[in-house]
C-alpha positions as a printed NumPy array, in Angstrom:
array([[ -9.364, -13.842,  27.711],
       [ -7.098, -17.073,  27.99 ],
       [ -4.305, -16.916,  30.078],
       [ -2.837, -17.923,  26.687],
       [ -4.356, -15.164,  24.173],
       [ -2.747, -13.152,  27.469],
       [  0.411, -14.291,  27.027],
       [  0.329, -13.481,  23.46 ],
       [ -1.087, -10.415,  23.589],
       [  2.027,  -9.214,  25.922],
       [  4.361, -10.89 ,  23.632],
       [  3.21 ,  -8.66 ,  20.867],
       [  2.861,  -5.195,  23.202],
       [  6.467,  -5.908,  24.425],
       [  7.848,  -6.124,  21.173],
       [  5.78 ,  -2.891,  20.06 ],
       [  3.421,  -4.517,  17.546],
       [  1.002,  -2.105,  15.8  ],
       [ -2.971,  -2.211,  17.229],
       [ -3.905,  -3.728,  13.663],
       [ -1.378,  -6.416,  13.471],
       [ -2.184,  -7.358,  17.253],
       [ -5.62 ,  -7.223,  16.618],
       [ -5.207,  -9.143,  12.898],
       [ -3.308, -12.196,  14.683],
       [ -5.187, -12.984,  17.857],
       [ -8.241, -12.79 ,  15.44 ],
       [ -6.332, -15.877,  13.131],
       [ -5.111, -17.804,  15.9  ],
       [ -9.001, -17.876,  17.273],
       [-10.014, -18.873,  13.953],
       [ -7.548, -21.735,  13.976],
       [ -8.342, -23.174,  17.596],
       [-12.467, -22.823,  16.591],
       [-11.833, -24.783,  13.509],
       [-10.407, -27.682,  15.559],
       [-12.452, -27.347,  18.694],
       [ -9.003, -27.334,  20.583],
       [ -6.566, -25.148,  22.661],
       [ -4.2  , -23.983,  20.275],
       [ -1.317, -25.633,  22.972],
       [ -2.75 , -29.113,  21.65 ],
       [ -2.576, -28.59 ,  17.632],
       [  0.625, -29.069,  15.717],
       [  2.506, -28.779,  12.181],
       [ -0.564, -31.292,  10.984],
       [ -3.168, -29.277,  11.878],
       [ -1.8  , -26.306,  10.567],
       [ -1.219, -28.079,   7.052],
       [ -4.841, -29.143,   6.921],
       [ -5.773, -25.426,   8.538],
       [ -3.971, -23.872,   5.258],
       [ -5.814, -26.18 ,   2.77 ],
       [ -8.849, -25.542,   3.869],
       [ -8.435, -21.581,   3.845],
       [ -6.811, -22.124,   0.421],
       [ -9.278, -25.103,  -0.862],
       [-12.806, -24.716,   0.819],
       [-12.816, -20.886,   1.275],
       [-11.047, -20.27 ,  -1.682],
       [ -8.384, -17.58 ,  -0.16 ],
       [ -5.678, -16.263,  -2.381],
       [ -1.946, -16.794,  -1.718],
       [ -1.203, -13.123,  -0.374],
       [ -4.245, -13.524,   1.76 ],
       [ -3.122, -16.336,   3.656],
       [  0.121, -14.196,   5.227],
       [ -1.501, -12.933,   7.874],
       [ -2.326, -16.812,   8.934],
       [  0.788, -17.748,   8.844],
       [  2.658, -15.001,  10.636],
       [  0.177, -15.308,  13.528],
       [  0.86 , -19.158,  13.948],
       [  4.515, -18.321,  13.456],
       [  4.36 , -15.867,  16.773],
       [  2.06 , -18.094,  18.298],
       [  4.483, -20.788,  18.104],
       [  8.042, -19.558,  18.199],
       [  7.815, -16.975,  20.236],
       [  4.698, -17.241,  22.97 ],
       [  5.044, -21.312,  22.823],
       [  9.05 , -21.638,  22.454],
       [  8.274, -24.181,  19.502],
       [ 11.414, -24.977,  17.822],
       [  9.833, -25.475,  14.387],
       [ 11.249, -24.665,  11.153],
       [  9.447, -22.696,   8.298],
       [  8.481, -25.883,   6.655],
       [  6.214, -26.368,   9.701],
       [  4.554, -23.122,   8.475],
       [  4.442, -23.804,   4.581],
       [  3.887, -20.281,   2.625],
       [  2.182, -20.164,  -1.048],
       [  4.046, -18.83 ,  -3.745],
       [  2.75 , -15.692,  -4.617],
       [  1.789, -14.21 ,  -8.071],
       [  4.621, -11.469,  -8.784],
       [  2.197,  -8.659, -10.287],
       [  3.192,  -5.39 , -11.437],
       [  1.658,  -2.289,  -9.866],
       [ -0.729,  -0.466, -12.248],
       [  0.698,   2.911, -12.816],
       [ -1.38 ,   6.581, -14.068],
       [  0.448,   8.325, -16.43 ],
       [  0.769,  12.1  , -15.805],
       [ -2.678,  12.886, -17.771],
       [ -4.494,  10.533, -16.062],
       [ -3.812,  11.695, -12.783],
       [ -4.562,  15.2  , -13.967],
       [ -8.218,  14.077, -15.335],
       [ -8.658,  12.03 , -11.833],
       [ -7.664,  15.098,  -9.532],
       [-10.027,  17.095, -11.782],
       [-13.219,  14.602, -11.179],
       [-12.743,  14.547,  -7.207],
       [-16.022,  16.163,  -5.657],
       [-15.01 ,  18.287,  -2.583],
       [-11.779,  20.231,  -2.057],
       [-10.802,  18.01 ,   1.633],
       [-11.16 ,  15.099,  -0.551],
       [ -8.78 ,  16.589,  -3.429],
       [ -6.449,  17.924,  -0.987],
       [ -6.038,  14.689,   0.465],
       [ -5.787,  12.601,  -2.261],
       [ -3.073,  15.43 ,  -3.729],
       [ -0.831,  15.157,  -0.544],
       [ -0.778,  11.302,  -1.072],
       [  0.461,  11.469,  -4.771],
       [  2.879,  14.421,  -3.971],
       [  4.027,  12.856,  -1.006],
       [  4.253,   9.147,  -2.068],
       [  2.274,   8.621,   1.38 ],
       [  0.481,   5.474,   2.043],
       [ -3.51 ,   6.111,   2.967],
       [ -2.829,   5.63 ,   7.177],
       [ -0.127,   8.03 ,   7.017],
       [ -2.281,  10.44 ,   4.767],
       [ -5.416,  10.196,   7.041],
       [ -3.099,  10.771,  10.192],
       [ -1.279,  13.761,   9.418],
       [ -1.428,  16.623,  11.896],
       [ -1.021,  20.323,  11.126],
       [  2.066,  20.86 ,  12.924],
       [  3.256,  17.888,  10.294],
       [  3.421,  20.736,   7.815],
       [  6.596,  22.298,   7.435],
       [  6.57 ,  25.202,   5.674],
       [  9.743,  27.25 ,   6.413],
       [ 11.995,  23.996,   5.356],
       [  9.169,  22.67 ,   2.781],
       [  8.83 ,  19.152,   4.238],
       [  6.334,  16.959,   5.324],
       [  6.688,  15.044,   8.804],
       [  5.668,  11.437,   8.504],
       [  5.124,  10.306,  12.379],
       [  5.168,   6.699,  12.805],
       [  4.614,   5.379,   9.848],
       [  4.832,   1.55 ,   8.79 ],
       [  7.204,  -0.429,  10.887],
       [  6.825,   2.359,  13.264],
       [  9.041,   4.539,  11.463],
       [  9.18 ,   8.509,  11.12 ],
       [ 10.415,  10.134,   7.941],
       [ 10.319,  13.637,   5.975],
       [  9.151,  13.622,   2.383],
       [  9.205,  16.535,   0.523],
       [  6.67 ,  19.389,   0.55 ],
       [  5.522,  20.849,  -2.994],
       [  5.11 ,  24.659,  -3.512],
       [  2.393,  23.553,  -5.527],
       [  0.73 ,  21.194,  -2.738],
       [  1.375,  24.217,  -0.239],
       [ -0.612,  26.278,  -2.062],
       [ -3.362,  23.928,  -2.201],
       [ -2.829,  23.02 ,   1.869],
       [ -3.358,  26.743,   2.352],
       [ -6.382,  27.354,   0.263],
       [ -7.945,  24.089,   2.095],
       [ -6.601,  25.344,   5.497],
       [ -8.381,  28.775,   4.746],
       [-12.14 ,  27.052,   3.955],
       [-12.009,  23.964,   6.585],
       [ -9.955,  25.575,   9.3  ],
       [ -8.149,  21.934,  11.36 ],
       [ -7.015,  22.517,  14.507],
       [ -5.119,  18.995,  15.404],
       [ -5.868,  16.598,  12.587],
       [ -5.031,  17.77 ,   9.181],
       [ -8.085,  15.789,   7.654],
       [-10.484,  15.544,  10.515],
       [-13.276,  12.929,  10.476],
       [-17.005,  12.84 ,  10.871],
       [-16.243,  11.904,  14.692],
       [-14.726,  14.398,  16.741],
       [-11.206,  14.252,  17.789],
       [-10.895,  11.487,  14.914],
       [ -9.054,  11.955,  11.982],
       [-10.732,  11.073,   8.516],
       [-11.45 ,   6.927,   7.799],
       [ -9.459,   5.004,   5.405],
       [-12.485,   3.889,   3.957],
       [-13.766,   7.396,   3.681],
       [-10.63 ,   8.265,   1.292],
       [-11.124,   4.877,  -0.211],
       [-14.693,   5.711,  -1.651],
       [-13.365,   8.919,  -2.735],
       [-11.368,   7.495,  -4.735],
       [-13.598,   5.004,  -6.035],
       [-16.266,   7.446,  -6.754],
       [-13.469,  10.166,  -8.584],
       [-12.451,   7.391, -11.098],
       [-16.174,   6.841, -11.972],
       [-16.372,   9.995, -12.907],
       [-13.199,  10.665, -14.904],
       [-14.204,   7.84 , -17.149],
       [-10.381,   6.28 , -16.532],
       [-10.368,   2.536, -16.752],
       [ -7.633,   1.512, -14.757],
       [ -8.486,   0.186, -10.729],
       [ -7.574,   3.522,  -8.844],
       [ -7.153,   3.482,  -4.846],
       [ -5.083,   5.638,  -2.936],
       [ -2.179,   3.204,  -3.103],
       [ -2.382,   3.386,  -6.593],
       [ -1.315,   7.35 ,  -5.995],
       [  1.692,   6.236,  -4.914],
       [  2.988,   3.723,  -6.885],
       [  2.431,   6.663,  -9.615],
       [  4.618,   8.95 ,  -7.219],
       [  8.002,   6.541,  -7.296],
       [  7.227,   5.306, -10.923],
       [  7.22 ,   9.131, -11.921],
       [  9.85 ,  10.039,  -9.813],
       [ 11.96 ,   7.529, -11.606],
       [ 11.029,   8.327, -15.202],
       [ 12.236,  11.923, -13.803],
       [ 15.301,  10.471, -13.564],
       [ 15.393,  10.563,  -9.258],
       [ 18.142,   7.907,  -7.61 ],
       [ 16.515,   4.761,  -6.871],
       [ 18.033,   5.141,  -3.339],
       [ 16.588,   8.429,  -2.93 ],
       [ 13.137,   7.192,  -3.859],
       [ 13.442,   4.287,  -1.609],
       [ 13.841,   6.907,   1.604],
       [ 10.956,   9.105,   0.732],
       [  8.545,   5.648,   0.658],
       [  9.674,   4.634,   3.666],
       [ 10.653,   1.086,   2.486],
       [ 12.691,  -1.368,   4.417],
       [ 14.248,  -3.117,   1.441],
       [ 16.098,  -1.197,  -1.798],
       [ 14.396,  -4.686,  -3.595],
       [ 10.711,  -3.114,  -2.886],
       [ 11.301,   0.217,  -4.552],
       [ 13.592,  -1.567,  -7.269],
       [ 10.694,  -3.048,  -8.423],
       [  9.624,   0.363, -10.087],
       [ 12.1  ,  -0.24 , -12.385],
       [  9.955,  -3.222, -14.197],
       [  7.132,  -0.044, -15.06 ],
       [  9.157,   3.057, -15.533],
       [  8.841,   4.486, -19.059],
       [ 12.554,   5.318, -18.822],
       [ 13.801,   1.982, -18.315],
       [ 11.556,  -0.234, -20.548],
       [ 10.524,   2.116, -23.374],
       [ 13.903,   3.956, -23.833],
       [ 15.597,   0.5  , -24.67 ],
       [ 15.671,  -0.147, -28.395],
       [ 14.346,  -3.457, -29.621],
       [ 16.499,  -5.519, -31.785],
       [ 13.489,  -5.476, -34.319],
       [ 14.428,  -2.029, -35.273],
       [ 18.177,  -3.076, -35.871],
       [ 16.908,  -5.373, -38.543],
       [ 16.9  ,  -4.08 , -42.472],
       [ 14.259,  -2.664, -43.483],
       [ 13.077,  -5.16 , -46.755],
       [ 11.23 ,  -3.65 , -49.539],
       [  7.767,  -3.019, -47.985],
       [  4.556,  -3.067, -50.375],
       [  2.183,  -0.201, -50.38 ],
       [  0.623,   0.429, -46.688],
       [ -2.966,  -0.134, -46.267],
       [ -5.23 ,   2.1  , -44.317],
       [ -5.811,   0.042, -40.987],
       [ -9.39 ,  -1.169, -40.671],
       [-12.05 ,   0.694, -37.987],
       [-11.739,  -0.469, -34.78 ],
       [ -7.692,  -1.648, -35.309],
       [ -4.347,   0.567, -34.415]])
C-alpha cells in the first residue's frame, strides 16, 4: 500500500466512513491513477475532467454511477491532499429525476404469497412493514425485536444512525412463527456462513424469483418495498415528518418526493377538465377489443 493510499484510508477511518465507502473510494482513486499511469498527486483538474468524459462517453456510465468517482476524488484532493479546489474542478453531471415504482396493496399481497420460503418471506415482510433498507434488514439481531415496547431497533443504519421503527402486531406474529421454525440465536436472519447474516444478494434474488412467480410486471427489489412503505403511509394520512423519522432520512426533501406518487395527493385533486360544462353527448360506442 502506497503512503498516499494509507493516508487517505486513515483520513476516512478518522471520519468514521463506512467500510464499503472506504473500499469504494480507494478503488475509484486506483482506477483513476492507473488510467493515467501516474500518482494522483501529479494529476489535476484537467485529468479529472478527462477521466469523467472517458467514463461517460467510452464506458457509458450513467450520470448517477459517477457519484462514487466524484466523491472519492473530492475527498482525496480536498481532504487528504488539502488542495483548495472548487466544485467546478469536480463537475457533477445532472441526474435525471425519476419517481420510484410503487406497488399497490394488492400487488404487495400477491408478491408475498409468491415467496418460496418462510425465511425469505419473513425478511421481505420486515423490510416492507418497517420500511427498512435491505442492509438494515439483513443485519437485524434477535435482540432488536422489542415486543414489550412494540418497536424494532435499527442499529447503525445509513449515516451511522440508530433509530426505532414500529413493530406491527401482525408482523410480530409472523416473526414468532419464523422463530419457532428457525430458532435464530444471534442474527435474526443467519446466512449460509456460520456467524454471518444473510447476504443482500440472497434477499435480492428472493425478490426476483417471487416477482416472476407472482406475474407482476413492475420491477421489484427490496428497496421497492421501502418505497411502498413510505407511499402507503402517506396515502393513509401519516405526517411527512413522521415518515421521515421512520425512514431514517437525513433531509425532509428526500421524504417529500413521495408526495409526487401518493394517490391521496395526485388523484384526489380534481382536474379542471371535470369542471367543464358537459356537451350533448353522442350515443356511446362500446370500446373495441384491446382498448380502454
